[in-house]
N, C-alpha and C positions, 0 to 999 in steps of 0.2 A: 839438463836438473832441474827441478820445480822447486821452488822456493813455497815457505811457509808464508801465508798471508800475514803481514802485519798487526790487521785488528784482530786477528786470533791470538796475538802474543802480548804478554807484561813485559813490556819495553824498559828497562829501568838502565841500561848502558848502551851508549851508541859511539862507534869508532869512525869517523871521516879520515881516509887515506888521502890527503892531499899532496902536492907535488913540491918542487924546490925552488923554482926561482920565483921571485917575490910576484909578478904579475901574473902568472901563473895559478898561484895559490890565490890572487884577487877573484880572476875566474872561477874558484871553485866556492866562494863565500857563501852565493845565493844558493846553494846546497846547506850549506851548514845554518844559514838563516830559515830555510825551510823545516828544516829538523827541528830547531829548536821552539819555532813555530807550532809544529805539529805535536811534538810530546814533550810539553813544557816541565814535565817532572822528571824527565829522563836526563842523566848526566852525558854529556856531549864531550868528547875529547876528540883531538885531532892527531894526525902523524904528518909533520913538514919537514922539508931540508932545512939545514943551520940557517939560511940567507933569510928566510920568514919567518922563523922563532918569535922575532919582535913583534910582528905583524899581531900576535895572540897576547901578549904582556897584560897581566892585571885583569885579563877580561874576565868578568862574573859569571858569563853565562857558558864560559869553556873548562870543564874540569881539569884537564890536563893535557898538555902539549908534548908530544913524545919526537925526538929530533931524530931523523934519520940519515945517516949519512952513508955516501956510496964507498967509502974507502974502508969499511970496517972487515975485518976477517970473518971468515965462513962461520969460525967459533963464537965470535962475537954478536954475529947476525944471530945464531942460534940463542945465543943466552938473549938477547933483544927480543925473539920472537917468545922465548919460553915466560918471558915475564908480560908482554902483552896477554897472550894465552891466560894467563894466572888473572888478569882482571875479567873474564867471563863477559865479557862484550855480547849484546844481544843480536846487533845488529853492526854489519861492517860494510860500510860505504867505500870501496876501494877505488879510487878515481885515477889511480897509477896501472890499472889492469894487469895486477899482477896476481900470485898463487896466495898473497899473504892473506886474504879474505878467508881462504880454504883451510888454511894452517891455524887459525886463530880457532876452529870451530864452532864461530856464530852461528844460532839457528837462521838467522836471517843475512844474506849477504850477496854483493855482487858478484858477477861471475865474468872472468878474465876472457871470456870466449863468446860473448855477446856481441852479436851483430852490432855496427855503429854505423852511422851516418856523416862517415868524413867531410861530408861538403859542409856542414852545418856548423854555425859559431861552435866556438868551444865552451861557452856557457851552457848552449843549449844540448851540447852532447852530456856536459856531465851533468845535468837535469836529468836528462833523460835515461842516464845510467840508476839515478836516484828513484825515477820512477817506475823502472823494470821490477825494482824491490819494494818500494812502498808507493803502491799505485794510486793511493787515494791522498796523496800529497800535493799541496798547492802552491805556486811559488808566492812570496811574500814582498810588500814593500817595507816592512821594519828591518832597520838592520842591526844583527846582535852582533855577527862574527867579527866585525873590527869595531873594537869598544875602546874611545878616548876616554880618562877618565879626568877628571873635573882639574886636576891640578896639571895636567898635560894641555888641558884645553885653555887655561889661565896662562901658561906659558908662551902658549902659541900667539894667544892674541893679546899678550904684553908686548913680543916682539912686532906685531904688526900695527899696532897703535901708535909704537914709540915712532914710527915711520911715516905713517899714512896721515898726519895732519888732520886736515877736516874730512876726510873721505870716509864714508862708510862701506862703501863697494870697491872691490880690485879684482884684477886679473891674475891668475897665475899662468906661468910658461915651465914648461920642464923639456929644457934644450939637450938633456943628457940623455944617454944609452947604453947600455952594458955592452952592444956589440955595435962598433962604428960604422957600420954599414947601414944602421938604421937611425944616425944621428944627421939630422938636417945641418944645413951649412949656417955659421955663425952669421953670415952678410946677411942670409935670409930670414933669420931670427931678428936680426937688428933692424932691417927695413919694415917689417911686419910690428913689431913694439914700436918703431919711429910713428907709424900710420895709426896705430892703437892710441898713442899718449897723445899726439895732436889732435885725433878726431873728439876721443873720449874723455881724455882728462882724468884717468881713473891711475892709481899705481898700480905697477906691475911686479909683482915677486916670482923670481926665478926659485924654481926648488928642485932638490935632489941631492944626493950623497957627495960625500968629501971628494969623489973621483972625477963629479961633475964640477966644480968648483973654479977650475983654472980656466975651462973651456966656454964656462957661463962668464965668467969674468972679462974676456974678451969681447963680448956681447953688451954685457950693462957698463962697462968703462966707455962705450961709444955710444948710449943711449943718452936721449935729455933726460932732464931729472924726472923723477921718477917711477925711474928702475931698481929693484933692489934684487942683489945676490944671498939669497937665503942658502945656498947649498953649503952643506956640513954643519950647517948653525942650527937646524931642527932635526928634530929625532922622525923617525918613518910615523909614528900615530901623530907626533904634531904636524907633519907634512900632511897627513891625511886629514887632519882636522882643518887644516887650511885651505888645502881641495875642495871639504865640502862645503865651503862658507863663501867660495869664490862663486864670481857672477859668469866666468869662463876661464876654460882651462884649453892651451895650445900645448899638444903634445907629441914628440915622438912616440914609436909602438914601444911603449915601456911601461913599468910598474906605476907609475905616475898615472900614466892615460886610463888603465883598468881601475886605480882607485877612484879617478873622477866620476867614470862610467858607476862604478859601485854605488856612487853617492849622487847619482843624477846630476852633477853638474854639467852645464853646455862643455860640451868638450869637441874639439877639432884634432883628429889625427894626422900624425904626417906619415905616410907609408914608403919604403924601398924595398927590401926584399921580402918582406912577409904578406902574407895574405891576408887583407882586411876583412875579407868572408870569412876566416876562421878566426882573426884577431883584433878585428877592427872595433871603435867603441861603440857600446852597448846599454848606454843611458838615453833616458827618453829625448834628450835634444843632443843628437851627435852629427857630426859629419868626418869625413876623412878626404882626402888628396892621397893618390897612389901615384907614383911615378908611371909615366910611360916609356921609359927608356931603359934598354936592358943593355947590358955587358956582354963581352963574347961569349959567358958561360950563361947567358941567360938570367942574370941576377939583376935587379931593379935597382937603378942608380937614383937614390934619395936626393943627390944634387943637381938632378935635371930639374925639379919642382920649382916653380918660379913663386916670389912671395904674392903676386896678384891671385895666384890660385887658392892659397891660405886665406886672404882677405876676403875673396868671394866665398869660402864657405864659411868663414867667422859671421859673415852678414845671415846666412841662414839660419845659426843656432842664438843670434846674440843682438 
Protein backbone atom coordinates (compact mmCIF):
# COMPACT_ATOMS: atom_id res chain seq x y z
CA UNK A 1 0.00 0.00 0.00
CA UNK A 2 1.30 3.47 -0.88
CA UNK A 3 0.90 6.12 1.78
CA UNK A 4 0.33 9.81 1.21
CA UNK A 5 3.22 12.00 2.28
CA UNK A 6 2.63 13.79 5.57
CA UNK A 7 3.82 17.15 4.21
CA UNK A 8 1.00 17.08 1.65
CA UNK A 9 -1.69 16.76 4.30
CA UNK A 10 -3.25 19.27 6.67
CA UNK A 11 -2.65 17.26 9.83
CA UNK A 12 -4.89 18.28 12.70
CA UNK A 13 -5.55 15.06 14.63
CA UNK A 14 -3.11 12.23 15.37
CA UNK A 15 -3.70 8.97 17.22
CA UNK A 16 -0.86 6.87 18.64
CA UNK A 17 -1.92 3.32 19.48
CA UNK A 18 0.46 2.33 22.25
CA UNK A 19 0.71 -0.85 24.31
CA UNK A 20 -0.53 -2.27 27.62
CA UNK A 21 2.22 -2.68 30.23
CA UNK A 22 3.72 0.51 31.63
CA UNK A 23 7.28 -0.28 30.60
CA UNK A 24 6.21 -1.10 27.04
CA UNK A 25 4.26 2.16 26.85
CA UNK A 26 7.29 4.17 28.02
CA UNK A 27 9.21 2.67 25.11
CA UNK A 28 6.67 4.26 22.76
CA UNK A 29 6.89 7.71 24.37
CA UNK A 30 9.74 8.92 22.08
CA UNK A 31 7.31 8.46 19.17
CA UNK A 32 4.78 10.69 20.92
CA UNK A 33 7.49 13.26 21.72
CA UNK A 34 8.59 13.40 18.09
CA UNK A 35 5.04 13.83 16.83
CA UNK A 36 4.33 16.68 19.26
CA UNK A 37 7.56 18.41 18.24
CA UNK A 38 6.90 17.90 14.51
CA UNK A 39 3.20 18.85 14.57
CA UNK A 40 2.86 21.38 17.42
CA UNK A 41 -0.61 22.54 16.31
CA UNK A 42 -2.09 19.06 15.97
CA UNK A 43 -4.15 17.27 18.61
CA UNK A 44 -2.34 14.13 19.83
CA UNK A 45 -4.35 11.32 21.42
CA UNK A 46 -3.19 7.91 22.60
CA UNK A 47 -4.59 4.42 23.08
CA UNK A 48 -3.17 2.45 26.03
CA UNK A 49 -4.08 -0.45 28.28
CA UNK A 50 -5.63 0.23 31.71
CA UNK A 51 -2.32 -0.20 33.59
CA UNK A 52 -0.67 2.69 31.76
CA UNK A 53 -3.56 5.14 31.76
CA UNK A 54 -2.12 7.10 34.70
CA UNK A 55 1.10 7.73 32.79
CA UNK A 56 -0.68 10.43 30.76
CA UNK A 57 -2.85 11.90 33.51
CA UNK A 58 -3.38 15.69 33.28
CA UNK A 59 -0.93 15.98 30.39
CA UNK A 60 -1.57 19.26 28.52
CA UNK A 61 0.12 17.86 25.39
CA UNK A 62 -2.24 14.87 25.13
CA UNK A 63 -5.75 15.63 23.91
CA UNK A 64 -7.37 12.38 25.00
CA UNK A 65 -6.43 8.97 26.39
CA UNK A 66 -8.44 6.02 25.09
CA UNK A 67 -8.26 2.84 27.17
CA UNK A 68 -8.24 -0.50 25.39
CA UNK A 69 -9.15 -3.58 27.42
CA UNK A 70 -8.64 -7.08 26.06
CA UNK A 71 -11.70 -8.55 27.80
CA UNK A 72 -14.26 -6.53 25.83
CA UNK A 73 -16.95 -8.36 23.87
CA UNK A 74 -17.01 -8.08 20.08
CA UNK A 75 -20.00 -5.75 20.33
CA UNK A 76 -18.21 -3.50 22.83
CA UNK A 77 -15.09 -3.49 20.67
CA UNK A 78 -17.04 -2.53 17.54
CA UNK A 79 -18.73 0.31 19.44
CA UNK A 80 -15.31 1.47 20.73
CA UNK A 81 -13.85 1.45 17.20
CA UNK A 82 -16.91 3.29 15.85
CA UNK A 83 -16.44 6.07 18.38
CA UNK A 84 -12.76 6.35 17.49
CA UNK A 85 -13.58 6.50 13.79
CA UNK A 86 -15.90 9.46 14.43
CA UNK A 87 -12.91 11.48 15.63
CA UNK A 88 -11.62 11.67 12.06
CA UNK A 89 -7.93 11.19 12.72
CA UNK A 90 -5.58 12.35 9.98
CA UNK A 91 -2.74 10.10 11.14
CA UNK A 92 -2.81 6.80 13.05
CA UNK A 93 0.47 5.32 14.29
CA UNK A 94 -0.43 1.82 15.47
CA UNK A 95 2.44 0.40 17.48
CA UNK A 96 0.38 -2.69 18.34
CA UNK A 97 0.52 -3.72 14.65
CA UNK A 98 -3.21 -4.45 14.44
CA UNK A 99 -5.88 -3.77 11.82
CA UNK A 100 -7.15 -0.78 13.84
CA UNK A 101 -5.32 1.77 11.69
CA UNK A 102 -7.15 0.49 8.61
CA UNK A 103 -10.53 0.41 10.36
CA UNK A 104 -10.25 4.04 11.46
CA UNK A 105 -9.91 5.24 7.89
CA UNK A 106 -7.11 7.74 8.48
CA UNK A 107 -5.48 9.09 5.29
CA UNK A 108 -2.05 8.36 6.77
CA UNK A 109 -1.37 5.28 8.88
CA UNK A 110 1.08 2.51 9.66
CA UNK A 111 0.89 -0.92 8.08
CA UNK A 112 0.35 -4.05 10.15
CA UNK A 113 2.30 -5.95 7.50
CA UNK A 114 5.40 -3.78 7.24
CA UNK A 115 8.69 -5.67 7.48
CA UNK A 116 10.36 -5.13 10.85
CA UNK A 117 13.89 -5.64 12.12
CA UNK A 118 13.04 -7.74 15.15
CA UNK A 119 16.67 -7.81 16.34
CA UNK A 120 16.79 -4.07 17.06
CA UNK A 121 15.77 -2.41 20.32
CA UNK A 122 12.02 -1.97 20.77
CA UNK A 123 12.42 1.81 20.98
CA UNK A 124 14.08 1.81 17.57
CA UNK A 125 11.43 -0.54 16.15
CA UNK A 126 8.69 1.88 17.21
CA UNK A 127 10.54 4.85 15.74
CA UNK A 128 11.08 2.98 12.47
CA UNK A 129 7.32 2.45 12.23
CA UNK A 130 6.78 6.16 12.73
CA UNK A 131 9.30 7.08 10.04
CA UNK A 132 7.66 4.66 7.61
CA UNK A 133 4.71 7.05 7.64
CA UNK A 134 6.24 10.44 8.47
CA UNK A 135 9.59 10.19 6.74
CA UNK A 136 10.83 13.68 7.64
CA UNK A 137 10.32 13.31 11.39
CA UNK A 138 13.26 13.50 13.79
CA UNK A 139 13.93 12.24 17.30
CA UNK A 140 13.84 14.93 19.98
CA UNK A 141 15.39 15.32 23.42
CA UNK A 142 12.34 17.25 24.64
CA UNK A 143 9.96 15.29 26.84
CA UNK A 144 6.25 15.86 26.28
CA UNK A 145 4.66 12.43 26.60
CA UNK A 146 5.21 12.07 30.36
CA UNK A 147 4.25 15.29 32.09
CA UNK A 148 4.56 15.77 35.85
CA UNK A 149 2.45 18.63 37.16
CA UNK A 150 3.77 21.21 39.59
CA UNK A 151 1.53 19.74 42.29
CA UNK A 152 2.98 16.26 41.81
CA UNK A 153 6.54 17.62 41.71
CA UNK A 154 5.99 19.43 45.00
CA UNK A 155 4.47 16.34 46.61
CA UNK A 156 7.40 14.16 45.55
CA UNK A 157 10.02 16.69 46.58
CA UNK A 158 8.36 17.21 49.96
CA UNK A 159 8.71 13.49 50.70
CA UNK A 160 12.35 13.45 49.58
CA UNK A 161 13.34 16.58 51.51
CA UNK A 162 11.80 15.23 54.69
CA UNK A 163 14.16 12.24 54.51
CA UNK A 164 17.31 13.55 52.84
CA UNK A 165 18.57 15.82 55.65
CA UNK A 166 21.47 17.78 54.11
CA UNK A 167 22.05 15.84 50.89
CA UNK A 168 20.87 17.24 47.56
CA UNK A 169 21.76 14.18 45.48
CA UNK A 170 20.29 10.70 45.80
CA UNK A 171 20.19 7.24 44.23
CA UNK A 172 17.07 5.33 43.20
CA UNK A 173 16.62 1.56 43.31
CA UNK A 174 13.67 -0.34 41.81
CA UNK A 175 13.91 -3.86 43.22
CA UNK A 176 10.49 -5.02 42.06
CA UNK A 177 9.23 -6.48 38.81
CA UNK A 178 5.84 -7.75 37.71
CA UNK A 179 7.42 -11.06 36.68
CA UNK A 180 9.30 -12.66 39.60
CA UNK A 181 11.80 -14.16 37.11
CA UNK A 182 12.95 -10.60 36.39
CA UNK A 183 13.53 -9.79 40.07
CA UNK A 184 17.08 -9.91 41.38
CA UNK A 185 17.76 -11.23 44.88
CA UNK A 186 17.12 -9.22 48.03
CA UNK A 187 20.59 -10.16 49.33
CA UNK A 188 22.13 -8.88 46.11
CA UNK A 189 20.38 -5.52 46.33
CA UNK A 190 21.31 -5.29 50.01
CA UNK A 191 25.01 -5.83 49.33
CA UNK A 192 25.02 -3.27 46.50
CA UNK A 193 23.21 -0.67 48.62
CA UNK A 194 25.53 -1.20 51.54
CA UNK A 195 28.52 -0.59 49.27
CA UNK A 196 26.96 2.54 47.73
CA UNK A 197 26.06 4.08 51.10
CA UNK A 198 29.51 3.31 52.43
CA UNK A 199 31.32 4.79 49.40
CA UNK A 200 29.11 7.70 48.34
CA UNK A 201 27.17 8.50 51.52
CA UNK A 202 24.06 9.33 49.51
CA UNK A 203 20.48 8.45 50.45
CA UNK A 204 18.87 5.62 48.48
CA UNK A 205 15.17 5.68 47.68
CA UNK A 206 13.43 2.47 46.70
CA UNK A 207 10.43 3.02 44.43
CA UNK A 208 7.72 0.76 43.08
CA UNK A 209 4.05 0.02 43.58
CA UNK A 210 2.34 -1.47 46.62
CA UNK A 211 3.07 -5.00 45.35
CA UNK A 212 6.79 -4.28 45.75
CA UNK A 213 6.48 -2.97 49.30
CA UNK A 214 7.06 -6.19 51.22
CA UNK A 215 9.95 -7.38 49.08
CA UNK A 216 11.60 -3.98 49.29
CA UNK A 217 11.14 -3.84 53.05
CA UNK A 218 13.14 -7.07 53.36
CA UNK A 219 16.04 -5.09 51.85
CA UNK A 220 15.71 -1.65 53.45
CA UNK A 221 15.16 -3.08 56.95
CA UNK A 222 18.69 -4.52 56.81
CA UNK A 223 20.34 -1.54 55.13
CA UNK A 224 22.41 0.98 57.07
CA UNK A 225 20.92 4.41 57.72
CA UNK A 226 20.04 6.19 54.49
CA UNK A 227 17.85 3.66 52.65
CA UNK A 228 14.12 4.44 52.39
CA UNK A 229 11.21 2.37 51.12
CA UNK A 230 8.79 4.57 49.11
CA UNK A 231 7.01 1.67 47.38
CA UNK A 232 3.27 2.31 47.37
CA UNK A 233 3.77 5.77 48.89
CA UNK A 234 4.20 7.76 45.68
CA UNK A 235 2.15 7.76 42.50
CA UNK A 236 3.49 6.62 39.15
CA UNK A 237 4.14 10.18 37.98
CA UNK A 238 5.69 11.15 41.32
CA UNK A 239 8.02 8.16 40.96
CA UNK A 240 8.83 9.37 37.44
CA UNK A 241 9.83 12.78 38.84
CA UNK A 242 11.99 11.15 41.52
CA UNK A 243 13.72 9.09 38.83
CA UNK A 244 14.17 12.10 36.58
CA UNK A 245 16.13 13.98 39.24
CA UNK A 246 18.20 11.13 40.66
CA UNK A 247 21.90 10.79 39.94
CA UNK A 248 21.71 7.01 39.44
CA UNK A 249 19.05 4.33 39.06
CA UNK A 250 19.53 0.60 39.61
CA UNK A 251 16.61 -1.43 38.30
CA UNK A 252 15.44 -4.81 37.23
CA UNK A 253 14.02 -5.00 33.70
CA UNK A 254 10.90 -3.03 34.60
CA UNK A 255 8.86 0.10 33.94
CA UNK A 256 11.11 2.03 36.32
CA UNK A 257 14.19 1.16 34.27
CA UNK A 258 12.51 2.47 31.11
CA UNK A 259 11.35 5.63 32.90
CA UNK A 260 14.95 6.27 34.00
CA UNK A 261 16.09 5.76 30.41
CA UNK A 262 13.38 8.07 29.08
CA UNK A 263 14.60 10.88 31.35
CA UNK A 264 18.27 10.19 30.61
CA UNK A 265 19.06 9.26 34.20
CA UNK A 266 22.21 7.10 34.45
CA UNK A 267 20.87 3.58 34.89
CA UNK A 268 22.10 0.04 35.42
CA UNK A 269 19.63 -2.63 34.36
CA UNK A 270 19.59 -6.17 35.73
CA UNK A 271 18.45 -8.86 33.27
CA UNK A 272 17.40 -12.47 33.65
CA UNK A 273 15.04 -14.04 31.07
CA UNK A 274 14.58 -11.02 28.76
CA UNK A 275 16.93 -9.86 26.02
CA UNK A 276 18.65 -6.51 26.72
CA UNK A 277 19.25 -6.08 23.00
CA UNK A 278 15.49 -5.56 22.73
CA UNK A 279 14.55 -4.21 26.14
CA UNK A 280 17.77 -2.86 27.67
CA UNK A 281 18.23 0.63 29.11
CA UNK A 282 18.49 3.25 26.37
CA UNK A 283 19.50 6.57 27.92
CA UNK A 284 22.74 8.46 27.28
CA UNK A 285 24.48 6.77 30.24
CA UNK A 286 23.42 3.19 30.69
CA UNK A 287 24.75 -0.27 31.37
CA UNK A 288 23.26 -3.66 32.07
CA UNK A 289 24.19 -7.01 33.54
CA UNK A 290 22.73 -10.13 31.98
CA UNK A 291 22.87 -13.55 33.57
CA UNK A 292 24.85 -16.20 31.73
CA UNK A 293 23.30 -19.09 33.66
CA UNK A 294 20.25 -20.84 32.19
CA UNK A 295 17.75 -23.33 33.57
CA UNK A 296 16.73 -26.55 31.81
CA UNK A 297 14.31 -24.58 29.60
CA UNK A 298 16.98 -22.12 28.53
CA UNK A 299 15.60 -19.28 30.66
CA UNK A 300 18.10 -16.89 32.22
CA UNK A 301 18.47 -17.27 35.99
CA UNK A 302 18.76 -13.76 37.38
CA UNK A 303 19.74 -15.15 40.82
CA UNK A 304 23.12 -16.10 39.35
CA UNK A 305 24.20 -12.45 38.98
CA UNK A 306 26.77 -11.44 41.61
CA UNK A 307 26.72 -8.03 43.38
CA UNK A 308 30.27 -7.33 42.18
CA UNK A 309 28.99 -7.42 38.59
CA UNK A 310 26.43 -4.72 39.36
CA UNK A 311 28.97 -2.59 41.24
CA UNK A 312 31.37 -2.80 38.29
CA UNK A 313 28.66 -1.55 35.90
CA UNK A 314 27.73 1.25 38.31
CA UNK A 315 31.28 2.58 38.04
CA UNK A 316 30.82 2.84 34.25
CA UNK A 317 27.88 5.22 34.48
CA UNK A 318 28.24 6.92 37.87
